Z-matrix of the N, CA and C atoms (Angstrom, degrees):
N
C 1 1.440
C 2 1.534 1 108.01
N 3 1.319 2 115.74 1 128.50
C 4 1.459 3 119.68 2 178.21
C 5 1.530 4 109.66 3 -77.41
N 6 1.324 5 115.95 4 129.42
C 7 1.462 6 122.31 5 -179.42
C 8 1.526 7 110.08 6 -98.54
N 9 1.327 8 117.01 7 -40.77
C 10 1.464 9 122.13 8 177.27
C 11 1.510 10 109.51 9 -138.35
N 12 1.335 11 115.50 10 141.79
C 13 1.457 12 120.75 11 173.98
C 14 1.526 13 108.66 12 -101.15
N 15 1.323 14 116.90 13 -173.18
C 16 1.468 15 121.55 14 -176.24
C 17 1.525 16 111.75 15 -59.07
N 18 1.313 17 117.45 16 -43.33
C 19 1.476 18 120.94 17 179.30
C 20 1.525 19 111.00 18 -63.21
N 21 1.326 20 116.46 19 -41.11
C 22 1.465 21 120.96 20 178.98
C 23 1.524 22 111.77 21 -63.82
N 24 1.323 23 116.73 22 -40.41
C 25 1.467 24 120.42 23 177.68
C 26 1.527 25 109.82 24 -66.43
N 27 1.312 26 117.19 25 -42.02
C 28 1.467 27 121.06 26 178.65
C 29 1.530 28 111.01 27 -60.34
N 30 1.324 29 116.77 28 -45.06
C 31 1.473 30 120.49 29 178.10
C 32 1.530 31 111.10 30 -63.23
N 33 1.325 32 116.41 31 -40.04
C 34 1.466 33 121.22 32 -179.58
C 35 1.525 34 110.69 33 -64.61
N 36 1.308 35 117.70 34 -44.65
C 37 1.472 36 121.34 35 178.20
C 38 1.524 37 110.13 36 -63.62
N 39 1.300 38 117.01 37 -39.91
C 40 1.461 39 121.56 38 177.17
C 41 1.539 40 110.29 39 -59.68
N 42 1.324 41 116.39 40 -46.37
C 43 1.469 42 120.85 41 179.93
C 44 1.525 43 110.81 42 -64.10
N 45 1.330 44 117.50 43 -44.58
C 46 1.463 45 121.11 44 -179.85
C 47 1.531 46 111.08 45 -61.59
N 48 1.325 47 117.26 46 -40.03
C 49 1.472 48 120.85 47 177.75
C 50 1.523 49 110.36 48 -62.71
N 51 1.333 50 117.18 49 -42.87
C 52 1.461 51 120.72 50 177.66
C 53 1.533 52 111.29 51 -63.19
N 54 1.326 53 117.41 52 -39.95
C 55 1.466 54 121.17 53 178.43
C 56 1.530 55 110.73 54 -62.58
N 57 1.325 56 117.03 55 -40.91
C 58 1.465 57 120.45 56 178.58
C 59 1.531 58 110.86 57 -63.94
N 60 1.318 59 116.92 58 -44.00
C 61 1.462 60 121.15 59 179.50
C 62 1.523 61 110.53 60 -62.97
N 63 1.326 62 116.84 61 -41.56
C 64 1.469 63 120.40 62 178.82
C 65 1.527 64 111.56 63 -62.22
N 66 1.327 65 116.46 64 -43.12
C 67 1.465 66 120.04 65 -175.02
C 68 1.531 67 112.33 66 -77.72
N 69 1.316 68 117.03 67 -33.02
C 70 1.469 69 121.49 68 -175.22
C 71 1.523 70 109.64 69 -105.13
N 72 1.316 71 115.49 70 91.24
C 73 1.470 72 120.60 71 -178.79
C 74 1.530 73 110.69 72 -66.97
N 75 1.342 74 117.68 73 -35.08
C 76 1.456 75 121.99 74 178.93
C 77 1.526 76 108.74 75 -99.08
N 78 1.320 77 116.13 76 89.08
C 79 1.465 78 120.50 77 -176.69
C 80 1.525 79 112.51 78 -69.11
N 81 1.339 80 117.78 79 -14.19
C 82 1.462 81 120.40 80 177.63
C 83 1.527 82 111.66 81 -68.04
N 84 1.313 83 117.42 82 -21.94
C 85 1.471 84 121.77 83 179.15
C 86 1.529 85 112.25 84 -90.15
N 87 1.329 86 117.46 85 -11.87
C 88 1.457 87 122.48 86 -173.54
C 89 1.527 88 111.95 87 -84.44
N 90 1.332 89 116.07 88 138.37
C 91 1.465 90 122.66 89 171.97
C 92 1.525 91 107.82 90 -144.96
N 93 1.312 92 116.21 91 145.61
C 94 1.458 93 122.55 92 178.91
C 95 1.526 94 108.81 93 -107.29
N 96 1.333 95 116.26 94 137.88
C 97 1.464 96 121.64 95 176.29
C 98 1.521 97 107.17 96 -128.63
N 99 1.325 98 115.20 97 111.78
C 100 1.461 99 121.05 98 179.58
C 101 1.513 100 111.40 99 -88.69
N 102 1.324 101 115.82 100 137.44
C 103 1.464 102 121.32 101 176.47
C 104 1.526 103 107.62 102 -84.95
N 105 1.342 104 115.39 103 126.74
C 106 1.469 105 118.68 104 -179.81
C 107 1.513 106 110.60 105 -56.52
N 108 1.255 107 121.94 106 136.07
C 109 1.445 108 128.25 107 12.06
C 110 1.532 109 110.29 108 -108.43
N 111 1.304 110 117.09 109 -50.46
C 112 1.464 111 118.51 110 -173.76
C 113 1.525 112 113.91 111 -70.86
N 114 1.324 113 116.78 112 -25.18
C 115 1.461 114 120.18 113 176.59
C 116 1.513 115 112.39 114 -61.80
N 117 1.338 116 115.90 115 -33.78
C 118 1.464 117 119.03 116 179.66
C 119 1.530 118 110.53 117 -67.41
N 120 1.329 119 117.18 118 -39.94
C 121 1.471 120 120.09 119 179.37
C 122 1.522 121 110.91 120 -67.01
N 123 1.328 122 115.66 121 -40.78
C 124 1.467 123 119.63 122 177.92
C 125 1.529 124 110.99 123 -63.35
N 126 1.337 125 117.01 124 -42.43
C 127 1.467 126 120.62 125 179.75
C 128 1.526 127 110.71 126 -60.43
N 129 1.318 128 117.22 127 -42.82
C 130 1.473 129 120.45 128 178.69
C 131 1.529 130 111.38 129 -65.17
N 132 1.317 131 116.62 130 -40.06
C 133 1.472 132 119.60 131 178.86
C 134 1.524 133 111.24 132 -65.03
N 135 1.323 134 116.20 133 -41.32
C 136 1.468 135 120.36 134 -179.53
C 137 1.537 136 110.16 135 -67.02
N 138 1.329 137 117.08 136 -41.62
C 139 1.467 138 120.49 137 177.84
C 140 1.535 139 110.36 138 -61.44
N 141 1.314 140 116.52 139 -40.55
C 142 1.472 141 120.93 140 178.18
C 143 1.527 142 110.26 141 -62.79
N 144 1.322 143 115.97 142 -42.21
C 145 1.463 144 120.74 143 179.95
C 146 1.531 145 110.73 144 -66.11
N 147 1.342 146 117.45 145 -40.31
C 148 1.463 147 120.52 146 177.23
C 149 1.531 148 109.99 147 -61.97
N 150 1.335 149 116.93 148 -38.47
C 151 1.466 150 119.82 149 177.31
C 152 1.535 151 110.03 150 -62.47
N 153 1.325 152 117.50 151 -41.08
C 154 1.468 153 121.08 152 178.33
C 155 1.534 154 111.16 153 -63.14
N 156 1.327 155 116.52 154 -35.37
C 157 1.463 156 121.25 155 -177.43
C 158 1.528 157 111.42 156 -78.73
N 159 1.333 158 117.13 157 -46.34
C 160 1.466 159 122.62 158 -169.25
C 161 1.527 160 114.96 159 -117.28
N 162 1.338 161 118.25 160 -2.10
C 163 1.468 162 122.38 161 -175.24
C 164 1.533 163 111.38 162 54.60
N 165 1.307 164 115.65 163 39.63
C 166 1.468 165 122.42 164 -177.99
C 167 1.526 166 108.71 165 -126.45
N 168 1.332 167 115.99 166 126.95
C 169 1.467 168 120.37 167 175.40
C 170 1.521 169 109.64 168 -81.55
N 171 1.320 170 115.73 169 123.19
C 172 1.457 171 122.30 170 177.65
C 173 1.529 172 107.29 171 -103.10
N 174 1.341 173 118.09 172 128.28
C 175 1.464 174 119.18 173 178.07
C 176 1.526 175 111.29 174 -63.96
N 177 1.323 176 114.72 175 141.50
C 178 1.464 177 121.29 176 178.91
C 179 1.517 178 108.76 177 -125.64
N 180 1.326 179 115.40 178 130.48
C 181 1.450 180 121.37 179 175.41
C 182 1.514 181 110.32 180 -120.02
N 183 1.313 182 115.30 181 165.66
C 184 1.464 183 121.63 182 179.85
C 185 1.524 184 108.09 183 -125.81
N 186 1.325 185 115.63 184 131.20
C 187 1.456 186 122.06 185 -175.95
C 188 1.519 187 110.76 186 -115.47
N 189 1.330 188 115.84 187 124.36
C 190 1.465 189 121.01 188 173.67
C 191 1.527 190 107.32 189 -100.09
N 192 1.322 191 116.59 190 120.72
C 193 1.470 192 121.12 191 -175.44
C 194 1.518 193 113.15 192 -105.14
N 195 1.320 194 117.69 193 11.38
C 196 1.464 195 121.69 194 -172.90
C 197 1.528 196 112.80 195 -49.31
N 198 1.328 197 117.42 196 -49.99
C 199 1.465 198 119.93 197 -175.59
C 200 1.524 199 113.20 198 -75.84
N 201 1.326 200 117.33 199 -8.41
C 202 1.465 201 120.94 200 -179.50
C 203 1.532 202 112.30 201 -98.16
N 204 1.316 203 116.43 202 -5.71
C 205 1.463 204 119.82 203 -177.32
C 206 1.523 205 110.57 204 -68.24
N 207 1.327 206 116.23 205 145.72
C 208 1.465 207 119.85 206 179.04
C 209 1.525 208 112.18 207 -95.23
N 210 1.335 209 117.13 208 4.46
C 211 1.464 210 119.81 209 -179.15
C 212 1.533 211 112.16 210 -110.81
N 213 1.332 212 118.39 211 18.10
C 214 1.466 213 120.79 212 178.72
C 215 1.517 214 111.89 213 -77.38
N 216 1.327 215 117.66 214 -31.45
C 217 1.462 216 120.84 215 -178.81
C 218 1.521 217 109.77 216 -65.71
N 219 1.328 218 114.95 217 135.32
C 220 1.455 219 119.59 218 177.97
C 221 1.511 220 113.25 219 92.71
N 222 1.337 221 117.00 220 -8.15
C 223 1.465 222 119.01 221 175.87
C 224 1.523 223 108.61 222 -86.71
N 225 1.320 224 115.91 223 140.64
C 226 1.456 225 119.78 224 179.94
C 227 1.520 226 111.95 225 -78.89
N 228 1.312 227 116.71 226 -34.36
C 229 1.460 228 121.03 227 -176.91
C 230 1.524 229 110.78 228 -72.68
N 231 1.311 230 115.59 229 148.28
C 232 1.450 231 121.35 230 171.78
C 233 1.523 232 108.09 231 -74.98
N 234 1.315 233 118.32 232 138.35
C 235 1.457 234 119.12 233 177.97
C 236 1.520 235 110.60 234 -66.74
N 237 1.320 236 116.04 235 142.35
C 238 1.456 237 121.48 236 177.13
C 239 1.526 238 107.38 237 -90.88
N 240 1.317 239 115.61 238 113.25
C 241 1.457 240 120.53 239 -178.01
C 242 1.517 241 110.32 240 -89.85
N 243 1.316 242 115.14 241 133.77
C 244 1.452 243 121.73 242 172.51
C 245 1.516 244 105.56 243 -119.21
N 246 1.294 245 116.33 244 170.85
C 247 1.459 246 117.64 245 -173.90
C 248 1.525 247 112.18 246 -89.99
N 249 1.315 248 113.97 247 150.06
C 250 1.458 249 121.71 248 167.63
C 251 1.513 250 105.67 249 -88.45
N 252 1.326 251 116.37 250 130.10
C 253 1.465 252 121.03 251 -177.75
C 254 1.520 253 108.66 252 -125.81
N 255 1.313 254 115.62 253 87.64
C 256 1.457 255 121.41 254 175.35
C 257 1.525 256 105.59 255 -121.87
N 258 1.319 257 116.32 256 100.24
C 259 1.456 258 122.39 257 -171.72
C 260 1.522 259 112.34 258 -97.74
N 261 1.312 260 116.32 259 28.64
C 262 1.462 261 121.68 260 177.47
C 263 1.517 262 107.48 261 -142.06
N 264 1.319 263 115.51 262 157.83
C 265 1.459 264 121.20 263 179.45
C 266 1.527 265 108.53 264 -77.25
N 267 1.322 266 117.18 265 123.90
C 268 1.466 267 119.59 266 -178.75
C 269 1.524 268 112.07 267 -84.96
N 270 1.336 269 116.44 268 -8.09
C 271 1.471 270 120.11 269 -179.09
C 272 1.524 271 109.97 270 -59.21
N 273 1.334 272 114.78 271 129.23
C 274 1.464 273 123.50 272 178.12
C 275 1.526 274 114.40 273 64.20
N 276 1.317 275 117.84 274 14.44
C 277 1.473 276 121.57 275 176.01
C 278 1.522 277 109.38 276 -91.26
N 279 1.321 278 115.57 277 154.93
C 280 1.463 279 122.28 278 167.98
C 281 1.523 280 105.85 279 -90.96
N 282 1.325 281 115.92 280 103.50
C 283 1.465 282 122.09 281 -176.11
C 284 1.521 283 108.94 282 -93.94
N 285 1.323 284 115.47 283 131.63
C 286 1.458 285 121.07 284 172.25
C 287 1.523 286 106.97 285 -111.42
N 288 1.340 287 115.46 286 110.66
C 289 1.465 288 121.33 287 174.05
C 290 1.518 289 107.99 288 -73.85
N 291 1.318 290 117.12 289 135.04
C 292 1.459 291 121.63 290 -176.75
C 293 1.523 292 109.03 291 -122.28
N 294 1.339 293 116.14 292 129.00
C 295 1.462 294 120.87 293 176.13
C 296 1.523 295 109.12 294 -141.78
N 297 1.329 296 115.60 295 164.50
C 298 1.462 297 118.74 296 -177.12
C 299 1.524 298 112.19 297 -82.05
N 300 1.349 299 118.51 298 -48.23
C 301 1.465 300 121.09 299 -175.94
C 302 1.526 301 109.81 300 -130.71
N 303 1.327 302 115.82 301 130.68
C 304 1.465 303 121.53 302 172.11
C 305 1.524 304 107.26 303 -101.51
N 306 1.338 305 115.40 304 121.97
C 307 1.461 306 121.41 305 -177.03
C 308 1.530 307 108.19 306 -124.18
N 309 1.307 308 119.16 307 -96.18
C 310 1.467 309 121.88 308 -175.93
C 311 1.525 310 113.03 309 -78.58
N 312 1.323 311 116.55 310 -24.69
C 313 1.463 312 121.83 311 -177.33
C 314 1.518 313 112.70 312 99.79
N 315 1.331 314 117.36 313 -6.82
C 316 1.466 315 120.04 314 -176.24
C 317 1.533 316 112.69 315 -69.32
N 318 1.307 317 117.63 316 -35.77
C 319 1.465 318 120.33 317 176.67
C 320 1.522 319 110.22 318 -62.61
N 321 1.321 320 116.35 319 -41.96
C 322 1.464 321 120.50 320 -178.77
C 323 1.530 322 110.06 321 -68.04
N 324 1.313 323 117.58 322 -39.76
C 325 1.467 324 119.91 323 176.07
C 326 1.522 325 110.27 324 -58.35
N 327 1.320 326 116.54 325 -44.13
C 328 1.461 327 120.73 326 178.11
C 329 1.529 328 111.01 327 -62.50
N 330 1.315 329 116.39 328 -41.04
C 331 1.466 330 120.93 329 179.62
C 332 1.522 331 111.21 330 -64.94
N 333 1.318 332 117.06 331 -40.11
C 334 1.467 333 120.83 332 178.01
C 335 1.531 334 110.43 333 -62.09
N 336 1.329 335 116.76 334 -43.31
C 337 1.462 336 120.40 335 178.06
C 338 1.530 337 111.10 336 -61.98
N 339 1.325 338 116.37 337 -45.28
C 340 1.469 339 120.67 338 179.98
C 341 1.526 340 110.70 339 -63.57
N 342 1.304 341 117.13 340 -41.99
C 343 1.463 342 121.57 341 -178.83
C 344 1.523 343 111.47 342 -65.81
N 345 1.322 344 117.16 343 -42.33
C 346 1.468 345 120.87 344 -179.16
C 347 1.529 346 111.76 345 -66.87
N 348 1.321 347 117.56 346 -24.07
C 349 1.464 348 120.18 347 175.08
C 350 1.527 349 111.68 348 -70.63
N 351 1.332 350 116.73 349 -16.26
C 352 1.466 351 121.41 350 -178.68
C 353 1.519 352 113.12 351 -94.50
N 354 1.317 353 117.31 352 -12.84
C 355 1.455 354 119.93 353 -178.81
C 356 1.511 355 111.13 354 153.36
N 357 1.332 356 114.64 355 -172.56
C 358 1.458 357 118.98 356 -177.94
C 359 1.526 358 110.31 357 -120.84
N 360 1.322 359 116.53 358 99.39
C 361 1.467 360 119.14 359 177.21
C 362 1.531 361 110.97 360 -71.51
N 363 1.324 362 116.24 361 161.36
C 364 1.469 363 120.77 362 176.27
C 365 1.519 364 109.81 363 -66.16
N 366 1.335 365 115.54 364 -39.17
C 367 1.462 366 120.77 365 -177.79
C 368 1.526 367 108.05 366 -156.14
N 369 1.325 368 115.49 367 149.44
C 370 1.466 369 121.29 368 173.38
C 371 1.520 370 107.27 369 -124.93
N 372 1.316 371 115.66 370 127.65
C 373 1.466 372 121.89 371 175.03
C 374 1.520 373 108.02 372 -120.25
N 375 1.326 374 115.31 373 164.67
C 376 1.459 375 121.02 374 -178.01
C 377 1.514 376 110.38 375 -121.88
N 378 1.333 377 114.99 376 130.02
C 379 1.460 378 122.55 377 174.76
C 380 1.522 379 107.47 378 -121.91
N 381 1.330 380 116.46 379 127.22
C 382 1.469 381 121.02 380 177.41
C 383 1.519 382 109.51 381 -129.15
N 384 1.316 383 115.10 382 146.91
C 385 1.456 384 120.04 383 176.40
C 386 1.528 385 109.92 384 -72.25
N 387 1.343 386 116.62 385 -40.20
C 388 1.467 387 121.55 386 -178.37
C 389 1.522 388 110.06 387 -133.74
N 390 1.324 389 116.00 388 132.18
C 391 1.461 390 121.77 389 169.95
C 392 1.520 391 106.65 390 -111.57
N 393 1.324 392 117.08 391 115.97
C 394 1.464 393 121.34 392 -176.27
C 395 1.519 394 113.69 393 -104.96
N 396 1.352 395 117.47 394 0.49
C 397 1.463 396 119.71 395 178.50
C 398 1.515 397 113.16 396 82.82
N 399 1.324 398 116.21 397 -167.23
C 400 1.475 399 124.98 398 177.27
C 401 1.525 400 113.11 399 70.23
N 402 1.319 401 117.89 400 41.31
C 403 1.455 402 122.42 401 -179.65
C 404 1.514 403 112.38 402 -64.63
N 405 1.326 404 115.96 403 139.13
C 406 1.455 405 123.14 404 171.74
C 407 1.523 406 110.61 405 -107.79
N 408 1.314 407 116.06 406 -12.00
C 409 1.462 408 123.07 407 179.23
C 410 1.527 409 108.23 408 -130.09
N 411 1.331 410 117.58 409 154.40
C 412 1.467 411 119.88 410 -177.61
C 413 1.530 412 111.76 411 -78.55
N 414 1.330 413 115.60 412 72.35
C 415 1.467 414 122.20 413 -178.42
C 416 1.522 415 108.02 414 -124.11
N 417 1.326 416 115.14 415 134.37
C 418 1.464 417 121.37 416 -178.38
C 419 1.518 418 108.53 417 -135.78
N 420 1.321 419 116.86 418 138.06
C 421 1.458 420 121.27 419 178.77
C 422 1.529 421 110.81 420 -77.79
N 423 1.329 422 115.21 421 143.08
C 424 1.464 423 121.52 422 175.81
C 425 1.526 424 111.18 423 -83.78
N 426 1.338 425 115.81 424 -29.67
C 427 1.457 426 122.15 425 180.00
C 428 1.528 427 107.67 426 -133.20
N 429 1.330 428 116.79 427 123.73
C 430 1.466 429 121.91 428 -177.10
C 431 1.518 430 109.13 429 -125.48
N 432 1.331 431 115.18 430 127.14
C 433 1.454 432 120.07 431 176.66
C 434 1.515 433 111.76 432 -71.40
N 435 1.323 434 116.52 433 -50.65
C 436 1.463 435 121.08 434 -178.58
C 437 1.520 436 109.31 435 -151.30
N 438 1.324 437 115.71 436 131.73
C 439 1.462 438 121.40 437 171.15
C 440 1.520 439 107.61 438 -89.27
N 441 1.328 440 115.87 439 126.12
C 442 1.464 441 120.84 440 178.52
C 443 1.516 442 107.42 441 -126.09
N 444 1.337 443 117.89 442 100.06
C 445 1.467 444 119.43 443 176.75
C 446 1.533 445 109.53 444 -63.24
N 447 1.323 446 116.21 445 133.00
C 448 1.462 447 120.64 446 -176.98
C 449 1.517 448 110.36 447 -134.17
N 450 1.320 449 113.79 448 161.89
C 451 1.467 450 120.39 449 166.00
C 452 1.527 451 106.37 450 -87.36
N 453 1.311 452 116.79 451 155.57
C 454 1.468 453 119.37 452 179.84
C 455 1.527 454 111.56 453 -61.97
N 456 1.314 455 117.23 454 -26.48
C 457 1.467 456 120.74 455 -178.73
C 458 1.527 457 112.24 456 -79.36
N 459 1.306 458 117.31 457 -9.70
C 460 1.464 459 120.32 458 179.59
C 461 1.518 460 110.86 459 -89.87
N 462 1.319 461 115.35 460 164.25
C 463 1.462 462 121.46 461 177.30
C 464 1.519 463 108.72 462 -130.47
N 465 1.319 464 115.22 463 141.29
C 466 1.452 465 121.35 464 172.01
C 467 1.517 466 106.71 465 -102.23
N 468 1.328 467 116.22 466 121.80
C 469 1.465 468 120.75 467 177.79
C 470 1.523 469 108.58 468 -111.15
N 471 1.325 470 115.64 469 121.82
C 472 1.454 471 121.69 470 174.98
C 473 1.517 472 107.32 471 -100.94
N 474 1.305 473 115.22 472 126.80
C 475 1.461 474 120.79 473 176.13
C 476 1.522 475 107.37 474 -112.70
N 477 1.329 476 116.06 475 127.88
C 478 1.457 477 121.34 476 176.33
C 479 1.525 478 108.31 477 -122.19
N 480 1.315 479 116.07 478 140.82
C 481 1.466 480 120.82 479 -173.35
C 482 1.523 481 112.81 480 -57.04
N 483 1.329 482 118.40 481 -34.03
C 484 1.456 483 121.18 482 -179.48
C 485 1.521 484 112.59 483 -61.95
N 486 1.316 485 117.74 484 -28.29
C 487 1.469 486 122.18 485 -177.07
C 488 1.534 487 112.15 486 -113.15
N 489 1.350 488 115.40 487 -38.40
C 490 1.464 489 120.36 488 -169.45
C 491 1.528 490 114.58 489 -113.19
N 492 1.313 491 117.48 490 -3.40
C 493 1.457 492 120.29 491 178.66
C 494 1.516 493 115.13 492 82.73
N 495 1.317 494 118.00 493 -1.20
C 496 1.463 495 121.91 494 178.19
C 497 1.525 496 109.47 495 -155.38
N 498 1.316 497 115.19 496 158.96
C 499 1.460 498 121.55 497 173.95
C 500 1.519 499 108.41 498 -107.56
N 501 1.335 500 116.24 499 115.94
C 502 1.463 501 120.53 500 178.16
C 503 1.528 502 108.93 501 -168.45
N 504 1.322 503 114.29 502 160.42
C 505 1.459 504 120.65 503 174.15
C 506 1.521 505 106.93 504 -128.58
N 507 1.332 506 115.39 505 130.52
C 508 1.453 507 122.05 506 -179.69
C 509 1.520 508 110.59 507 -120.02
N 510 1.316 509 115.97 508 144.90
C 511 1.452 510 122.75 509 169.78
C 512 1.525 511 105.88 510 -109.80
N 513 1.336 512 115.59 511 117.73
C 514 1.458 513 120.82 512 -174.95
C 515 1.516 514 110.93 513 -116.87
N 516 1.322 515 115.24 514 143.23
C 517 1.457 516 121.11 515 170.58
C 518 1.516 517 107.66 516 -84.31
N 519 1.313 518 117.84 517 165.49
C 520 1.468 519 122.26 518 -175.13
C 521 1.524 520 111.79 519 -54.60
N 522 1.328 521 118.75 520 -41.08
C 523 1.461 522 120.79 521 -178.64
C 524 1.526 523 111.49 522 -70.35
N 525 1.330 524 118.26 523 -34.95
C 526 1.464 525 121.36 524 177.54
C 527 1.524 526 110.64 525 -68.58
N 528 1.317 527 116.24 526 -36.41
C 529 1.467 528 120.89 527 -179.55
C 530 1.531 529 109.67 528 -62.07
N 531 1.337 530 116.90 529 -44.02
C 532 1.479 531 120.48 530 179.01
C 533 1.504 532 110.97 531 -61.86
N 534 1.345 533 117.81 532 -41.94
C 535 1.469 534 121.46 533 179.42
C 536 1.525 535 110.83 534 -62.83
N 537 1.324 536 117.85 535 -39.73
C 538 1.463 537 121.75 536 -178.97
C 539 1.524 538 112.65 537 -67.75
N 540 1.320 539 117.63 538 -27.04
C 541 1.464 540 120.87 539 -177.83
C 542 1.527 541 112.30 540 -86.81
N 543 1.300 542 118.07 541 -11.81
C 544 1.477 543 119.00 542 -179.62
C 545 1.499 544 111.47 543 -97.29
């Protein structure tokens, strides 16, 4: 079932950018760090939108959390490492971590660990396009595009044109998820 189409995602990103501008009066301290893969695209889109609103360039970095994940043990495949690209000093910055879906909180925990290895920001906030619930860790987003209550057996799939050729968000049941992967 489609939850948001391209227009809905565009409106949501627009709203999130406005919320960031409202909360962060000193945009010179603000930086966005997207979690690979879709978080990086969202971070770039939000930075572009902030530029349209305030004519201010916000630095954007990309964080690869592969080696920080707690679910690598027991997998047969070797993890595919991509690079972390944060070309600015995060010290004393207000960092907004950006991801597509907040679920158990484990991805965000890994991202926090990876980010802290790079320096000590003044503050770290979390922005997610979708919060689907079912936390296993005490992590809460500061900025949420859409809350989508789900069953644990369901999956939220975010499609972004940069990776998937379209902008949409789907809520799938377990049987629909299998059909989509074949």
